[in-house]
N, C-alpha and C positions, 0 to 999 in steps of 0.2 A: 260442278260449278254451274251456276245459272246467271243469266243476265236479264235484268228488268229494264223495260223501256217505257217511259212516260213522256207526254208532251213537256217540253222545257218550261212552258208557261201556261197556266190555266187561269183565265180571268172569269170570275163568276159574280153574280149579283147585279142589282139594278144599275143601269148605266154602263154595263160592260162593253157595249158596242163602241163607246167613246174611246176605248183604249186604242182604237185604230189611229186616232189623232197623234199618238205618241210613237207610231211605227216609222222608222226611217226607211228610205228607199227612193227609187225613181219611178218605177212602173209596176202596176199590179194587173194581173189577169183574173177577173172575178168569174168563177164558174158557177152558174146558177140555173134555175128553171123558170118556166113561165109564171108559176104561181107566186114565187117570191118577188118577181118583178111587179106583178099586179098589186101586191100588198105594200109596195113601196120600200121594201127592205133593201133592194139593190141601190136605190137612190140614196138611202141613208148611209150605206157603206161607202159609196162613191164620194158622198159629201164629206165624210170624216177623213177619207184618204186625201181628198183635195186640201183639207185643212193641214194635213201632214206634209203637203208639198209633193204628193204622189199622184201622177196621172194614171188613168185606168181604162181598160177595155173590158167588155163582158162577153162571155161565151155561154150560150144557152144550150142545155142538154135536156133530153127527154127522160121520163121515168125509166128506171132500169136501163141505163145508157148502153149503147151497143159499141162494139169494137170500132165500127166505122165512125161513129160520133167522136170517140176518143181520138182517133187518128186525125180528124179535122181540127179538134181542139189543140192537139200537139203541134200541128202545122202552124196554127195561128200563134201559138206561144213562140215557136222558132222565129216567126216573122217579126213579132212584137218585142221579143227579148225582155220579158218582165223579170224583176228580181223578187217578186212575191207572186205566188199562186194562192188564190183565196177560194175555198169551197164554201158556198153559202146555200143553205137549204136543208133538205132531208138527206137521208143516207145516200140516195142515188147521186145527188149533186156533189156531195163530199167524196164519194167513191170515184166519181168522174174526175174531180180535181186531182186526186192522188194519181190516177192513171195518166192523166194529161201531163202532170208534173214529171212523172217517171220518164215518159217518152220524150219530153222536152230536154230533160237532163241526159238521157241515154238513148239517142236516136239510133245507136248501133245495136240495140237490143229489142227483142220482140216482147210484147206485153205478157205472153204466156211464159216467159222465162222467169218471171217473178216467183220466188219461193223463199221460205224462211232460212235457207241454208247457204245463201250466197251473199257476197257483198255487192251492193248496187252502186255505191259511190255517188250518192246524191248530194245536193246542196253545193254544187260547184257553180250553178247559175242562179238558183232561186231557193227561197224557203217557203214553207207551207203554213197558211193560217186556215183553220176550219171553224166555221160559225154555224152550228146547227139551229134550225128553226123548228124542228120536231124533236121528240124525246123518245128515241128508240134505238137507232142503229149503233150509237156509241162510236161511230166512225171518226168523230172528231178527236178521239183519244186512242184509237186502235191501230193495229198493224195490218189491217185487212182492207182490201178493196174487191168488190164483186162487180164484174162487168159481164154483160150479156153477149154471147156469141150467137147471133141470129141464125147463121147457117147450120150450126150444130145443135140448135135449140138447147143450149146449156148456159149455166152461169159459171163463169170462170172464178174459181176460188183462189185468190191471190193474196199472199201475205209476206211481209218482210218487216223487220223492226225499223228499218230506215223510213218506212212509210208513216210512222207515227208523226203527227204534225208537230211543228215547232211551237205553235200557239193555238190553243183552243179557247174560244170566247163563248161563254154561256150567259147570254143576256136573257133574263126571265121575261122581258117584254115580248120576245119573239114567239115562244110557244103559246102565248095567250090567244093567238089567232087560229090555232088548230081547231077544226071542227070535231065533233064527238067521235065520228068513225075513225078519224086519224089518231085521235087520242088513244082509242082502244087498240087499234092495230099496232101502233108504235110502242104502246105500253107493254104489250105481250112480247114484242121483239126484245125490249130491254129485259124483261123477266126471263126470257129464254137464255139470254147471254149470261145473266147472273147465275141461274140454276146450273147451266152447263159448265161454267167456269169452276163451280164448286165441286163438281164430280169428275171433271176431266182428269185423265191420267197424269197430266203435267201440273196439276194443282200444287199450290205451295202456300206458305203462311201469308204472303202478300196478296195473292189472288183471293184467298179465302176471306180475308178481312174486307176487301172491297166488294166481293160478291155478296157476302152476308148483309152488309149495310145496304147494298142496292136492293136486295130482296125485301128487307124490312121496309124501306122507303116505298117501294112499289106497292106492296100489299096495303100499306097505310094510306097512300096518297092517290093511287090510280083511280079508285072508285070516286073520290072527291073531284079529281081533275076531269073525270068523265061526266059526272052529274052536274057540276057547277062550273061553267066556262069562265065565270068571273072570279073563281077561287085562285088568287094569285099565288098563295103559299103552296097549294097543291101542284100547280103547274111548275113552279120553280123547283120544288122538291123532286118531281118526276124528271125534270131537265137534268138536275144533278145526278139522279140515280142512273139515268141512261149512260152518262159519261163514266160514272163509276163502274158500271157493268162492262163498258167498252175497255176500260183500263184492266178490269179483272180478267177478261178472256184473252187479252193480249199477253198477260203473264202466265196463262195456262193454255186454254184453247176452248173452242166450242166443240160440239160432239154430234151425237146421232140426230138430234132435232134439226141441226143445220145441214147435215148430209141429206136428210129428207127434204128440207125446205128448198135448198138450192136446186135439187133435181126436179122436184115437182113445180117449183116456181118458174124454172126455165122452160118447161114444156106447156104448162097449163095457165101460166100468167096470173095466178092468184097472188094478191099482195103478200109480201114476205111475212109481215107481222101477223096477218090473218092466218097464214099457215102455221106459224109458231103457236098461236092460240089453239089451233086444232091439235098440234102434235104434243104439247108439253105433258098432258096426263099420260098418254100412251108411252112416251119416252121414260117417264118416271117409273111406270109399271114394269117396263122391260128391263131397265137398268137396276131396279131395286133388288133383283135376284142376286146381285153381287155388291151393291153399295147401299144397302138399306140404312146402314148407320150414318152415312153422309146425308141422306135425305131426312133422317130423324133429327140430325143437328139443325138442318134448315127449318124443319117443322118447329122445333123448340125455339128457334130464333124469332119466329113469327107468332109465338104464343100458344102453340098447340101442345096440349098435354096428352101424354100417352104412356102406357105401361110397357109397351114393347116397340121395337123398331118397325115391325110390320104394321102395328096399329098407327104409328106416327106417319108412315108412308101413305096408308089409306086415307088418313085425315088430310094430309097435304094434297093428295090428288083431289079429294072432294073440295078442298078450299080453292084450288085452281079452277075446278069445274064450276063452282059457284060464282067465282069472279068472271069467268068466261060467259056464263049465262047472264049475269048482271049487265055486262057490257055488250051483249047482243052478238057475241062471236059464235061462229059455227062450231059444232061438236064433232064433226066428221068430215071427211073429204066429200061425201055426198052432199052434206049441207053447205059446203063451200062452193057448190055449183059445178063440180066436175061430173060430167055425164058418165054413167056406168059403162056404156059401150066404148067410150074413149079411154076410160081407165083400164078396162079389161083388155082392150086391144094392145095397150102399151105396158101392161103389168110386168112382163118379163124384162123388158128394157128398163123400166123404172127400177126394178130390184137390182139389176146388174149395175146400173149407174150409181145407186146408193152405196153399194158395197165397194165401189171404186172411188168414192169421194175422198178428197185429201184430208178432210177433217175426221173421217170415221176412225182412224187409228187412235184418236184421242178419247174415244168412247170407252168406258170401263168394262163393258160387256161386248164380246165379239159378236159380229153379225154375219152369219152365213147367208149365202144366196137364198137358200130355202127359207130361213127365218125372215129375211128381208121381204120376200114375197108374201109370207104369211102375215107379217106385221102390217104391210101396206093394205092387205085385205081387211084386217081388223080395223085399221084406221078409217078405211073407206066406209065400213059398215057401222062404225061406232061401238065396237065390242071391246070389253075389258081384256087387256093382255094377260093371258093365263099360261104362258109358256116361257 
């Protein structure tokens, strides 16, 4: 028996933000970042809430928010007693909103206690609205929240079905403001979600359908969204694709790429989507030893013709590499700006942390400590995975 969890309501299309005028309630805490404030998005949200008769306060978080920041936000929520928590912005802001909401609802629990196998008992005090302004994390439709533990230099991989938002609002006006580099980084984040959802051990018919559609949309529209900032159709399709990918991995899981990304991102502070751009080809090559037919199905879905699964995998890898090059993303950890001496000094620690990632059991091919270390070396140097 399996349980699927999606947002109760998904609003998409032009004017989507105006849905806030129809939301009932008394008080809302809007979790946001400095960038969305500067762009005027926070003022628009507050304005629509006011029309709905809802007063609001804002709480600003940093990129890759820390446990300390989440604690401060939770205290503000306890003092203010909102009946809506609203996450507005990129994945960091939305993840922060989820974590703040959890601690507001459950002050008796520690953030680290969140896992997929327990009942959290949320929605006694407030409900959650998520409004993405970038097209990558899928957090507005997912069961995950990633929070940075600064003392331990790690990203906390937290997930529970109750963290899936009540309402996700996809307004295509919002991603129109993304600069090229952010389009590229977030686009590869969305692609990694869709690809990993399709090959994860817990994959199923529902996650497959969402993942394949997301992959198709990303390969078709990401280059356009990157090249032409004014291409509204491309930006809207990428926005939808990111949420579909978030829905997909919530019904299955992410895998090796995110085990690598969470570990290296927590230590070296390279943007998550940029790391995903680096990792995707290497992860495909590593996993293809056991799920080549799944990657062949993805290849076929994006128009690749091949006589064998092995040929399909190779062409899919090349397709990702070509897209990565077109969008100016790094092809190795070295190109991503990680110094060799820093990498080699922490290699053993990196490998051990990757093998202990909570998402690694979802990967279709096991990863030993020896192979983790070898894989990291290959990715640093930009070598084709041949083991």
